[in-house]
N, CA, C and O atoms as a Maestro MAE file, in Angstrom:
{
 s_m_m2io_version
 :::
 2.0.0
}

f_m_ct {
 s_m_title
 :::
 protein
 m_atom[296] {
  # First column is atom index #
  i_m_mmod_type
  r_m_x_coord
  r_m_y_coord
  r_m_z_coord
  i_m_residue_number
  s_m_chain_name
  s_m_pdb_residue_name
  s_m_pdb_atom_name
  i_m_atomic_number
  :::
  1 25 -22.870 -30.189 10.357 1 A "MET " " N  " 7
  2 3 -21.673 -29.474 10.793 1 A "MET " " CA " 6
  3 2 -22.151 -28.025 10.993 1 A "MET " " C  " 6
  4 15 -22.993 -27.525 10.247 1 A "MET " " O  " 8
  5 25 -21.572 -27.344 12.056 2 A "ASN " " N  " 7
  6 3 -21.986 -26.054 12.465 2 A "ASN " " CA " 6
  7 2 -21.323 -24.967 11.553 2 A "ASN " " C  " 6
  8 15 -20.143 -25.052 11.212 2 A "ASN " " O  " 8
  9 25 -22.011 -24.107 11.240 3 A "ILE " " N  " 7
  10 3 -21.535 -22.981 10.388 3 A "ILE " " CA " 6
  11 2 -20.304 -22.209 11.087 3 A "ILE " " C  " 6
  12 15 -19.281 -21.911 10.471 3 A "ILE " " O  " 8
  13 25 -20.516 -21.933 12.398 4 A "ARG " " N  " 7
  14 3 -19.441 -21.246 13.060 4 A "ARG " " CA " 6
  15 2 -18.057 -21.931 12.872 4 A "ARG " " C  " 6
  16 15 -17.080 -21.219 12.638 4 A "ARG " " O  " 8
  17 25 -17.938 -23.174 12.956 5 A "PHE " " N  " 7
  18 3 -16.757 -23.813 12.743 5 A "PHE " " CA " 6
  19 2 -16.169 -23.823 11.331 5 A "PHE " " C  " 6
  20 15 -14.992 -24.117 11.124 5 A "PHE " " O  " 8
  21 25 -17.034 -23.492 10.370 6 A "LEU " " N  " 7
  22 3 -16.546 -23.314 8.972 6 A "LEU " " CA " 6
  23 2 -16.224 -21.856 8.670 6 A "LEU " " C  " 6
  24 15 -15.458 -21.529 7.763 6 A "LEU " " O  " 8
  25 25 -16.864 -20.971 9.494 7 A "GLY " " N  " 7
  26 3 -16.698 -19.543 9.256 7 A "GLY " " CA " 6
  27 2 -15.218 -19.077 9.473 7 A "GLY " " C  " 6
  28 15 -14.605 -18.386 8.659 7 A "GLY " " O  " 8
  29 25 -14.731 -19.517 10.618 8 A "LEU " " N  " 7
  30 3 -13.369 -18.951 11.084 8 A "LEU " " CA " 6
  31 2 -12.288 -19.351 10.048 8 A "LEU " " C  " 6
  32 15 -11.487 -18.511 9.637 8 A "LEU " " O  " 8
  33 25 -12.266 -20.780 9.581 9 A "PRO " " N  " 7
  34 3 -11.159 -21.041 8.607 9 A "PRO " " CA " 6
  35 2 -11.438 -20.352 7.346 9 A "PRO " " C  " 6
  36 15 -10.440 -20.028 6.703 9 A "PRO " " O  " 8
  37 25 -12.630 -20.045 6.836 10 A "LEU " " N  " 7
  38 3 -12.847 -19.347 5.669 10 A "LEU " " CA " 6
  39 2 -12.369 -17.861 5.650 10 A "LEU " " C  " 6
  40 15 -11.921 -17.278 4.663 10 A "LEU " " O  " 8
  41 25 -12.530 -17.367 6.847 11 A "VAL " " N  " 7
  42 3 -12.063 -15.920 7.107 11 A "VAL " " CA " 6
  43 2 -10.598 -15.831 7.115 11 A "VAL " " C  " 6
  44 15 -9.984 -14.893 6.606 11 A "VAL " " O  " 8
  45 25 -10.039 -16.852 7.720 12 A "VAL " " N  " 7
  46 3 -8.424 -16.858 7.692 12 A "VAL " " CA " 6
  47 2 -7.890 -17.086 6.283 12 A "VAL " " C  " 6
  48 15 -6.939 -16.421 5.873 12 A "VAL " " O  " 8
  49 25 -8.450 -17.961 5.578 13 A "VAL " " N  " 7
  50 3 -8.187 -18.201 4.146 13 A "VAL " " CA " 6
  51 2 -8.315 -16.970 3.252 13 A "VAL " " C  " 6
  52 15 -7.469 -16.683 2.405 13 A "VAL " " O  " 8
  53 25 -9.410 -16.265 3.485 14 A "ALA " " N  " 7
  54 3 -9.584 -14.998 2.712 14 A "ALA " " CA " 6
  55 2 -8.649 -14.001 3.069 14 A "ALA " " C  " 6
  56 15 -8.153 -13.320 2.171 14 A "ALA " " O  " 8
  57 25 -8.314 -13.804 4.329 15 A "PHE " " N  " 7
  58 3 -7.346 -12.814 4.766 15 A "PHE " " CA " 6
  59 2 -5.924 -13.110 4.220 15 A "PHE " " C  " 6
  60 15 -5.212 -12.213 3.769 15 A "PHE " " O  " 8
  61 25 -5.553 -14.375 4.280 16 A "LEU " " N  " 7
  62 3 -4.173 -14.815 3.679 16 A "LEU " " CA " 6
  63 2 -4.204 -14.525 2.154 16 A "LEU " " C  " 6
  64 15 -3.221 -14.004 1.628 16 A "LEU " " O  " 8
  65 25 -5.258 -14.835 1.460 17 A "ALA " " N  " 7
  66 3 -5.300 -14.571 0.005 17 A "ALA " " CA " 6
  67 2 -5.225 -13.074 -0.259 17 A "ALA " " C  " 6
  68 15 -4.545 -12.739 -1.228 17 A "ALA " " O  " 8
  69 25 -5.812 -12.139 0.445 18 A "LEU " " N  " 7
  70 3 -5.822 -10.832 0.233 18 A "LEU " " CA " 6
  71 2 -4.433 -10.185 0.599 18 A "LEU " " C  " 6
  72 15 -3.981 -9.261 -0.077 18 A "LEU " " O  " 8
  73 25 -3.789 -10.688 1.664 19 A "SER " " N  " 7
  74 3 -2.563 -10.189 2.071 19 A "SER " " CA " 6
  75 2 -1.388 -10.606 1.064 19 A "SER " " C  " 6
  76 15 -0.307 -10.017 1.100 19 A "SER " " O  " 8
  77 25 -1.616 -11.525 0.269 20 A "GLY " " N  " 7
  78 3 -0.782 -11.824 -0.811 20 A "GLY " " CA " 6
  79 2 -0.853 -10.965 -2.070 20 A "GLY " " C  " 6
  80 15 -0.068 -11.114 -3.006 20 A "GLY " " O  " 8
  81 25 -1.822 -10.067 -2.048 21 A "CYS " " N  " 7
  82 3 -2.013 -9.106 -3.171 21 A "CYS " " CA " 6
  83 2 -1.229 -7.942 -3.008 21 A "CYS " " C  " 6
  84 15 -1.120 -7.160 -3.952 21 A "CYS " " O  " 8
  85 25 -0.591 -7.699 -1.771 22 A "ALA " " N  " 7
  86 3 0.102 -6.453 -1.712 22 A "ALA " " CA " 6
  87 2 1.489 -6.458 -2.504 22 A "ALA " " C  " 6
  88 15 2.225 -7.445 -2.533 22 A "ALA " " O  " 8
  89 25 1.750 -5.319 -3.108 23 A "SER " " N  " 7
  90 3 2.924 -5.345 -3.879 23 A "SER " " CA " 6
  91 2 3.735 -4.057 -3.478 23 A "SER " " C  " 6
  92 15 3.289 -2.931 -3.700 23 A "SER " " O  " 8
  93 25 4.983 -4.290 -2.859 24 A "PRO " " N  " 7
  94 3 5.758 -3.377 -2.213 24 A "PRO " " CA " 6
  95 2 6.141 -2.428 -3.496 24 A "PRO " " C  " 6
  96 15 6.410 -2.894 -4.603 24 A "PRO " " O  " 8
  97 25 6.124 -0.975 -3.172 25 A "THR " " N  " 7
  98 3 6.255 0.018 -4.197 25 A "THR " " CA " 6
  99 2 7.354 0.917 -3.698 25 A "THR " " C  " 6
  100 15 7.481 1.088 -2.486 25 A "THR " " O  " 8
  101 25 8.199 1.535 -4.611 26 A "VAL " " N  " 7
  102 3 9.091 2.613 -4.330 26 A "VAL " " CA " 6
  103 2 8.677 3.888 -4.957 26 A "VAL " " C  " 6
  104 15 8.512 4.013 -6.171 26 A "VAL " " O  " 8
  105 25 8.514 4.838 -4.075 27 A "VAL " " N  " 7
  106 3 7.976 6.211 -4.519 27 A "VAL " " CA " 6
  107 2 9.260 7.031 -4.516 27 A "VAL " " C  " 6
  108 15 9.858 7.096 -3.442 27 A "VAL " " O  " 8
  109 25 9.752 7.653 -5.550 28 A "THR " " N  " 7
  110 3 10.921 8.538 -5.575 28 A "THR " " CA " 6
  111 2 10.427 10.042 -5.841 28 A "THR " " C  " 6
  112 15 9.644 10.329 -6.746 28 A "THR " " O  " 8
  113 25 10.930 10.884 -5.023 29 A "LEU " " N  " 7
  114 3 10.637 12.190 -5.069 29 A "LEU " " CA " 6
  115 2 11.668 12.965 -6.024 29 A "LEU " " C  " 6
  116 15 12.744 12.452 -6.329 29 A "LEU " " O  " 8
  117 25 11.278 14.214 -6.470 30 A "GLN " " N  " 7
  118 3 12.118 14.921 -7.357 30 A "GLN " " CA " 6
  119 2 13.484 15.163 -6.749 30 A "GLN " " C  " 6
  120 15 14.475 15.201 -7.477 30 A "GLN " " O  " 8
  121 25 13.567 15.325 -5.474 31 A "ASN " " N  " 7
  122 3 14.850 15.569 -4.561 31 A "ASN " " CA " 6
  123 2 15.645 14.340 -4.319 31 A "ASN " " C  " 6
  124 15 16.690 14.411 -3.671 31 A "ASN " " O  " 8
  125 25 15.192 13.169 -4.824 32 A "GLY " " N  " 7
  126 3 15.933 11.915 -4.637 32 A "GLY " " CA " 6
  127 2 15.539 11.099 -3.431 32 A "GLY " " C  " 6
  128 15 16.022 9.980 -3.262 32 A "GLY " " O  " 8
  129 25 14.639 11.650 -2.552 33 A "THR " " N  " 7
  130 3 14.142 10.873 -1.391 33 A "THR " " CA " 6
  131 2 13.304 9.656 -1.926 33 A "THR " " C  " 6
  132 15 12.533 9.769 -2.879 33 A "THR " " O  " 8
  133 25 13.502 8.546 -1.279 34 A "GLN " " N  " 7
  134 3 12.757 7.447 -1.672 34 A "GLN " " CA " 6
  135 2 11.912 6.768 -0.562 34 A "GLN " " C  " 6
  136 15 12.453 6.450 0.497 34 A "GLN " " O  " 8
  137 25 10.644 6.548 -0.778 35 A "TYR " " N  " 7
  138 3 9.972 5.864 0.250 35 A "TYR " " CA " 6
  139 2 9.567 4.486 -0.220 35 A "TYR " " C  " 6
  140 15 9.074 4.333 -1.338 35 A "TYR " " O  " 8
  141 25 9.771 3.455 0.633 36 A "LEU " " N  " 7
  142 3 9.408 2.045 0.342 36 A "LEU " " CA " 6
  143 2 8.003 1.855 0.926 36 A "LEU " " C  " 6
  144 15 7.920 2.049 2.139 36 A "LEU " " O  " 8
  145 25 6.903 1.514 0.286 37 A "THR " " N  " 7
  146 3 5.646 1.360 0.764 37 A "THR " " CA " 6
  147 2 5.195 0.032 0.726 37 A "THR " " C  " 6
  148 15 5.621 -0.728 -0.144 37 A "THR " " O  " 8
  149 25 4.278 -0.386 1.678 38 A "LYS " " N  " 7
  150 3 3.663 -1.679 1.822 38 A "LYS " " CA " 6
  151 2 2.900 -1.988 0.448 38 A "LYS " " C  " 6
  152 15 2.973 -3.129 -0.007 38 A "LYS " " O  " 8
  153 25 2.272 -1.138 -0.129 39 A "ASP " " N  " 7
  154 3 1.435 -1.397 -1.272 39 A "ASP " " CA " 6
  155 2 1.319 -0.049 -2.125 39 A "ASP " " C  " 6
  156 15 1.722 1.034 -1.701 39 A "ASP " " O  " 8
  157 25 0.752 -0.227 -3.314 40 A "THR " " N  " 7
  158 3 0.726 0.860 -4.164 40 A "THR " " CA " 6
  159 2 0.018 2.017 -3.544 40 A "THR " " C  " 6
  160 15 -0.966 1.819 -2.833 40 A "THR " " O  " 8
  161 25 0.493 3.268 -3.791 41 A "PRO " " N  " 7
  162 3 -0.110 4.442 -3.192 41 A "PRO " " CA " 6
  163 2 -1.432 4.772 -3.737 41 A "PRO " " C  " 6
  164 15 -1.750 4.418 -4.872 41 A "PRO " " O  " 8
  165 25 -2.265 5.485 -2.914 42 A "ASN " " N  " 7
  166 3 -3.550 5.951 -3.487 42 A "ASN " " CA " 6
  167 2 -3.205 6.863 -4.553 42 A "ASN " " C  " 6
  168 15 -2.149 7.494 -4.562 42 A "ASN " " O  " 8
  169 25 -4.143 6.940 -5.505 43 A "THR " " N  " 7
  170 3 -3.897 7.844 -6.731 43 A "THR " " CA " 6
  171 2 -4.058 9.258 -6.144 43 A "THR " " C  " 6
  172 15 -4.441 9.487 -4.997 43 A "THR " " O  " 8
  173 25 -3.741 10.121 -7.006 44 A "ARG " " N  " 7
  174 3 -3.734 11.475 -6.602 44 A "ARG " " CA " 6
  175 2 -5.078 12.014 -5.990 44 A "ARG " " C  " 6
  176 15 -6.153 11.743 -6.527 44 A "ARG " " O  " 8
  177 25 -4.999 12.735 -4.924 45 A "THR " " N  " 7
  178 3 -6.282 13.087 -4.273 45 A "THR " " CA " 6
  179 2 -6.769 14.305 -4.891 45 A "THR " " C  " 6
  180 15 -6.030 14.868 -5.700 45 A "THR " " O  " 8
  181 25 -7.985 14.825 -4.605 46 A "ALA " " N  " 7
  182 3 -8.565 16.045 -5.076 46 A "ALA " " CA " 6
  183 2 -7.687 17.356 -4.820 46 A "ALA " " C  " 6
  184 15 -7.627 18.332 -5.567 46 A "ALA " " O  " 8
  185 25 -7.066 17.186 -3.692 47 A "ASP " " N  " 7
  186 3 -6.226 18.406 -3.285 47 A "ASP " " CA " 6
  187 2 -4.768 18.367 -3.849 47 A "ASP " " C  " 6
  188 15 -3.939 19.229 -3.561 47 A "ASP " " O  " 8
  189 25 -4.509 17.293 -4.685 48 A "GLY " " N  " 7
  190 3 -3.076 17.331 -5.382 48 A "GLY " " CA " 6
  191 2 -2.022 16.598 -4.517 48 A "GLY " " C  " 6
  192 15 -0.847 16.950 -4.621 48 A "GLY " " O  " 8
  193 25 -2.353 15.638 -3.703 49 A "PHE " " N  " 7
  194 3 -1.417 14.878 -2.933 49 A "PHE " " CA " 6
  195 2 -1.478 13.359 -3.221 49 A "PHE " " C  " 6
  196 15 -2.499 12.797 -3.618 49 A "PHE " " O  " 8
  197 25 -0.361 12.777 -2.998 50 A "TYR " " N  " 7
  198 3 -0.336 11.224 -2.920 50 A "TYR " " CA " 6
  199 2 -0.456 10.846 -1.439 50 A "TYR " " C  " 6
  200 15 0.148 11.517 -0.603 50 A "TYR " " O  " 8
  201 25 -1.179 9.845 -1.097 51 A "GLU " " N  " 7
  202 3 -1.237 9.377 0.266 51 A "GLU " " CA " 6
  203 2 -0.789 7.987 0.303 51 A "GLU " " C  " 6
  204 15 -1.299 7.252 -0.541 51 A "GLU " " O  " 8
  205 25 0.177 7.406 1.219 52 A "PHE " " N  " 7
  206 3 0.477 6.198 1.404 52 A "PHE " " CA " 6
  207 2 1.099 5.888 2.800 52 A "PHE " " C  " 6
  208 15 1.397 6.804 3.566 52 A "PHE " " O  " 8
  209 25 1.272 4.675 3.088 53 A "GLU " " N  " 7
  210 3 1.931 4.198 4.364 53 A "GLU " " CA " 6
  211 2 3.273 3.613 4.051 53 A "GLU " " C  " 6
  212 15 3.359 2.709 3.220 53 A "GLU " " O  " 8
  213 25 4.332 4.087 4.678 54 A "ASP " " N  " 7
  214 3 5.641 3.441 4.475 54 A "ASP " " CA " 6
  215 2 5.762 2.048 5.164 54 A "ASP " " C  " 6
  216 15 4.813 1.602 5.810 54 A "ASP " " O  " 8
  217 25 6.823 1.427 5.038 55 A "ILE " " N  " 7
  218 3 7.052 0.099 5.504 55 A "ILE " " CA " 6
  219 2 7.011 0.158 7.136 55 A "ILE " " C  " 6
  220 15 6.699 -0.821 7.814 55 A "ILE " " O  " 8
  221 25 7.355 1.390 7.664 56 A "SER " " N  " 7
  222 3 7.409 1.383 9.126 56 A "SER " " CA " 6
  223 2 6.012 1.670 9.724 56 A "SER " " C  " 6
  224 15 5.825 1.727 10.940 56 A "SER " " O  " 8
  225 25 5.073 1.840 8.830 57 A "GLY " " N  " 7
  226 3 3.664 2.124 9.283 57 A "GLY " " CA " 6
  227 2 3.250 3.703 9.280 57 A "GLY " " C  " 6
  228 15 2.095 4.030 9.555 57 A "GLY " " O  " 8
  229 25 4.100 4.521 9.003 58 A "LYS " " N  " 7
  230 3 3.985 5.924 9.075 58 A "LYS " " CA " 6
  231 2 3.192 6.442 7.875 58 A "LYS " " C  " 6
  232 15 3.532 6.158 6.726 58 A "LYS " " O  " 8
  233 25 2.196 7.160 8.137 59 A "LYS " " N  " 7
  234 3 1.293 7.753 7.019 59 A "LYS " " CA " 6
  235 2 2.220 8.914 6.426 59 A "LYS " " C  " 6
  236 15 2.893 9.637 7.161 59 A "LYS " " O  " 8
  237 25 2.199 9.029 5.045 60 A "VAL " " N  " 7
  238 3 3.068 9.957 4.364 60 A "VAL " " CA " 6
  239 2 2.073 10.637 3.300 60 A "VAL " " C  " 6
  240 15 1.312 9.989 2.581 60 A "VAL " " O  " 8
  241 25 2.182 11.954 3.303 61 A "ARG " " N  " 7
  242 3 1.442 12.724 2.161 61 A "ARG " " CA " 6
  243 2 2.433 13.506 1.513 61 A "ARG " " C  " 6
  244 15 3.184 14.209 2.189 61 A "ARG " " O  " 8
  245 25 2.522 13.459 0.199 62 A "VAL " " N  " 7
  246 3 3.510 14.301 -0.571 62 A "VAL " " CA " 6
  247 2 2.670 14.857 -1.719 62 A "VAL " " C  " 6
  248 15 1.733 14.264 -2.254 62 A "VAL " " O  " 8
  249 25 3.150 16.140 -2.045 63 A "ARG " " N  " 7
  250 3 2.545 16.730 -3.214 63 A "ARG " " CA " 6
  251 2 2.733 16.009 -4.531 63 A "ARG " " C  " 6
  252 15 3.848 15.529 -4.733 63 A "ARG " " O  " 8
  253 25 1.843 15.874 -5.410 64 A "ALA " " N  " 7
  254 3 1.857 15.126 -6.644 64 A "ALA " " CA " 6
  255 2 3.012 15.747 -7.560 64 A "ALA " " C  " 6
  256 15 3.618 15.030 -8.356 64 A "ALA " " O  " 8
  257 25 3.272 17.020 -7.424 65 A "ASP " " N  " 7
  258 3 4.319 17.689 -8.190 65 A "ASP " " CA " 6
  259 2 5.729 17.324 -7.712 65 A "ASP " " C  " 6
  260 15 6.694 17.402 -8.472 65 A "ASP " " O  " 8
  261 25 5.829 16.928 -6.455 66 A "ASP " " N  " 7
  262 3 7.140 16.478 -5.865 66 A "ASP " " CA " 6
  263 2 7.495 15.047 -6.235 66 A "ASP " " C  " 6
  264 15 8.659 14.679 -6.081 66 A "ASP " " O  " 8
  265 25 6.486 14.131 -6.760 67 A "VAL " " N  " 7
  266 3 6.722 12.831 -7.068 67 A "VAL " " CA " 6
  267 2 7.454 12.730 -8.459 67 A "VAL " " C  " 6
  268 15 7.014 13.365 -9.417 67 A "VAL " " O  " 8
  269 25 8.510 11.977 -8.565 68 A "ALA " " N  " 7
  270 3 9.222 11.785 -9.817 68 A "ALA " " CA " 6
  271 2 8.687 10.400 -10.435 68 A "ALA " " C  " 6
  272 15 8.193 10.384 -11.562 68 A "ALA " " O  " 8
  273 25 8.810 9.180 -9.611 69 A "THR " " N  " 7
  274 3 8.374 7.942 -10.176 69 A "THR " " CA " 6
  275 2 7.702 7.191 -9.125 69 A "THR " " C  " 6
  276 15 7.957 7.495 -7.960 69 A "THR " " O  " 8
  277 25 6.858 6.230 -9.380 70 A "ILE " " N  " 7
  278 3 6.188 5.274 -8.495 70 A "ILE " " CA " 6
  279 2 6.401 4.009 -9.387 70 A "ILE " " C  " 6
  280 15 5.900 3.909 -10.508 70 A "ILE " " O  " 8
  281 25 7.225 2.995 -8.773 71 A "ARG " " N  " 7
  282 3 7.273 1.653 -9.367 71 A "ARG " " CA " 6
  283 2 7.328 0.644 -8.367 71 A "ARG " " C  " 6
  284 15 7.595 0.855 -7.184 71 A "ARG " " O  " 8
  285 25 7.062 -0.484 -8.890 72 A "LYS " " N  " 7
  286 3 6.990 -1.766 -8.001 72 A "LYS " " CA " 6
  287 2 8.468 -2.059 -7.711 72 A "LYS " " C  " 6
  288 15 9.374 -1.905 -8.530 72 A "LYS " " O  " 8
  289 25 8.615 -2.522 -6.384 73 A "GLU " " N  " 7
  290 3 10.034 -2.871 -6.019 73 A "GLU " " CA " 6
  291 2 10.491 -4.126 -6.710 73 A "GLU " " C  " 6
  292 15 9.699 -5.049 -6.898 73 A "GLU " " O  " 8
  293 25 11.637 -4.180 -7.061 74 A "ASP " " N  " 7
  294 3 12.246 -5.312 -7.828 74 A "ASP " " CA " 6
  295 2 12.450 -6.471 -6.890 74 A "ASP " " C  " 6
  296 15 12.942 -7.521 -7.303 74 A "ASP " " O  " 8
  :::
 }
 m_bond[295] {
  # First column is bond index #
  i_m_from
  i_m_to
  i_m_order
  :::
  1 1 2 1
  2 2 3 1
  3 3 4 2
  4 3 5 1
  5 5 6 1
  6 6 7 1
  7 7 8 2
  8 7 9 1
  9 9 10 1
  10 10 11 1
  11 11 12 2
  12 11 13 1
  13 13 14 1
  14 14 15 1
  15 15 16 2
  16 15 17 1
  17 17 18 1
  18 18 19 1
  19 19 20 2
  20 19 21 1
  21 21 22 1
  22 22 23 1
  23 23 24 2
  24 23 25 1
  25 25 26 1
  26 26 27 1
  27 27 28 2
  28 27 29 1
  29 29 30 1
  30 30 31 1
  31 31 32 2
  32 31 33 1
  33 33 34 1
  34 34 35 1
  35 35 36 2
  36 35 37 1
  37 37 38 1
  38 38 39 1
  39 39 40 2
  40 39 41 1
  41 41 42 1
  42 42 43 1
  43 43 44 2
  44 43 45 1
  45 45 46 1
  46 46 47 1
  47 47 48 2
  48 47 49 1
  49 49 50 1
  50 50 51 1
  51 51 52 2
  52 51 53 1
  53 53 54 1
  54 54 55 1
  55 55 56 2
  56 55 57 1
  57 57 58 1
  58 58 59 1
  59 59 60 2
  60 59 61 1
  61 61 62 1
  62 62 63 1
  63 63 64 2
  64 63 65 1
  65 65 66 1
  66 66 67 1
  67 67 68 2
  68 67 69 1
  69 69 70 1
  70 70 71 1
  71 71 72 2
  72 71 73 1
  73 73 74 1
  74 74 75 1
  75 75 76 2
  76 75 77 1
  77 77 78 1
  78 78 79 1
  79 79 80 2
  80 79 81 1
  81 81 82 1
  82 82 83 1
  83 83 84 2
  84 83 85 1
  85 85 86 1
  86 86 87 1
  87 87 88 2
  88 87 89 1
  89 89 90 1
  90 90 91 1
  91 91 92 2
  92 91 93 1
  93 93 94 1
  94 94 95 1
  95 95 96 2
  96 95 97 1
  97 97 98 1
  98 98 99 1
  99 99 100 2
  100 99 101 1
  101 101 102 1
  102 102 103 1
  103 103 104 2
  104 103 105 1
  105 105 106 1
  106 106 107 1
  107 107 108 2
  108 107 109 1
  109 109 110 1
  110 110 111 1
  111 111 112 2
  112 111 113 1
  113 113 114 1
  114 114 115 1
  115 115 116 2
  116 115 117 1
  117 117 118 1
  118 118 119 1
  119 119 120 2
  120 119 121 1
  121 121 122 1
  122 122 123 1
  123 123 124 2
  124 123 125 1
  125 125 126 1
  126 126 127 1
  127 127 128 2
  128 127 129 1
  129 129 130 1
  130 130 131 1
  131 131 132 2
  132 131 133 1
  133 133 134 1
  134 134 135 1
  135 135 136 2
  136 135 137 1
  137 137 138 1
  138 138 139 1
  139 139 140 2
  140 139 141 1
  141 141 142 1
  142 142 143 1
  143 143 144 2
  144 143 145 1
  145 145 146 1
  146 146 147 1
  147 147 148 2
  148 147 149 1
  149 149 150 1
  150 150 151 1
  151 151 152 2
  152 151 153 1
  153 153 154 1
  154 154 155 1
  155 155 156 2
  156 155 157 1
  157 157 158 1
  158 158 159 1
  159 159 160 2
  160 159 161 1
  161 161 162 1
  162 162 163 1
  163 163 164 2
  164 163 165 1
  165 165 166 1
  166 166 167 1
  167 167 168 2
  168 167 169 1
  169 169 170 1
  170 170 171 1
  171 171 172 2
  172 171 173 1
  173 173 174 1
  174 174 175 1
  175 175 176 2
  176 175 177 1
  177 177 178 1
  178 178 179 1
  179 179 180 2
  180 179 181 1
  181 181 182 1
  182 182 183 1
  183 183 184 2
  184 183 185 1
  185 185 186 1
  186 186 187 1
  187 187 188 2
  188 187 189 1
  189 189 190 1
  190 190 191 1
  191 191 192 2
  192 191 193 1
  193 193 194 1
  194 194 195 1
  195 195 196 2
  196 195 197 1
  197 197 198 1
  198 198 199 1
  199 199 200 2
  200 199 201 1
  201 201 202 1
  202 202 203 1
  203 203 204 2
  204 203 205 1
  205 205 206 1
  206 206 207 1
  207 207 208 2
  208 207 209 1
  209 209 210 1
  210 210 211 1
  211 211 212 2
  212 211 213 1
  213 213 214 1
  214 214 215 1
  215 215 216 2
  216 215 217 1
  217 217 218 1
  218 218 219 1
  219 219 220 2
  220 219 221 1
  221 221 222 1
  222 222 223 1
  223 223 224 2
  224 223 225 1
  225 225 226 1
  226 226 227 1
  227 227 228 2
  228 227 229 1
  229 229 230 1
  230 230 231 1
  231 231 232 2
  232 231 233 1
  233 233 234 1
  234 234 235 1
  235 235 236 2
  236 235 237 1
  237 237 238 1
  238 238 239 1
  239 239 240 2
  240 239 241 1
  241 241 242 1
  242 242 243 1
  243 243 244 2
  244 243 245 1
  245 245 246 1
  246 246 247 1
  247 247 248 2
  248 247 249 1
  249 249 250 1
  250 250 251 1
  251 251 252 2
  252 251 253 1
  253 253 254 1
  254 254 255 1
  255 255 256 2
  256 255 257 1
  257 257 258 1
  258 258 259 1
  259 259 260 2
  260 259 261 1
  261 261 262 1
  262 262 263 1
  263 263 264 2
  264 263 265 1
  265 265 266 1
  266 266 267 1
  267 267 268 2
  268 267 269 1
  269 269 270 1
  270 270 271 1
  271 271 272 2
  272 271 273 1
  273 273 274 1
  274 274 275 1
  275 275 276 2
  276 275 277 1
  277 277 278 1
  278 278 279 1
  279 279 280 2
  280 279 281 1
  281 281 282 1
  282 282 283 1
  283 283 284 2
  284 283 285 1
  285 285 286 1
  286 286 287 1
  287 287 288 2
  288 287 289 1
  289 289 290 1
  290 290 291 1
  291 291 292 2
  292 291 293 1
  293 293 294 1
  294 294 295 1
  295 295 296 2
  :::
 }
}
């Protein structure tokens, strides 16, 4: 059996397995604004910001001091 024919199904299975690991998260700011993210945000960066992508695909950067809570969506 040719390796090429086995490679594509293995890649598809790996992609599906990794996509199942995403856990939607709610980021709540001090002012009450909430962002629903596709996955857990990156931890605090060296310059003091959290970076994440919301469910619409927009990249968001907020100051760590402005974040009240980060929790998994129920």
